[in-house]
Phi, psi and omega in degrees: 000129186275169183297326178298313187287324172308312185297316178305312181296315181295323179298311179303316182299321188283336182267000181294155171298139174257114177244113181255186173166184183244134183214165176235154169247109189262128173277103181290345178285316179239007176073003171296144180229153178245112178262132183223163171230157185205152172271354180222087187295324178295320186291320176302314182291322180299319176295327176294310184297327176290321178299316178299311179303322188261355181080004184270141184289134181279337185216137182297328179299329178267357194307315186291314183288320179304320181285322183287312183263345181087153188297333180286352179276005183244143175235153179248128184222120177279127180274314172202148186244156183215130176268140184291130182275152183296323184287342182285143164276169175300319178300318180293322178297318175304316183300317179298316183294315182299326179294311183300316176305309182303318180293312176300323180298322180298342185267357188250141179296118184300332179289348174274345184284139165292317174188178175242115180251128177240123181268000000 
């Protein structure tokens, strides 16, 4: 790959839309959920799918159930996504996601949670 191609790829990466959000990983066998937030929802979904394919657990909170029920007993569900505005800093975007996380967390029965993670 020549220098020009690398520069074009890097420029395209920097200009892409940044989509974050709040998502859950649900244990379909027992109904428990792990709720998380991220500044890169597509990347989180890709990591989850890779973990399922390789059988490696994506999170230590899920480890025991992952071993007991298997990787295919878990699903990745986006609760809500949020696009980073061009005028926002990463910190401001993370703050918006934390607020969204808090609002959505209130709607979930705490007994179903593996934990409540705020990043």
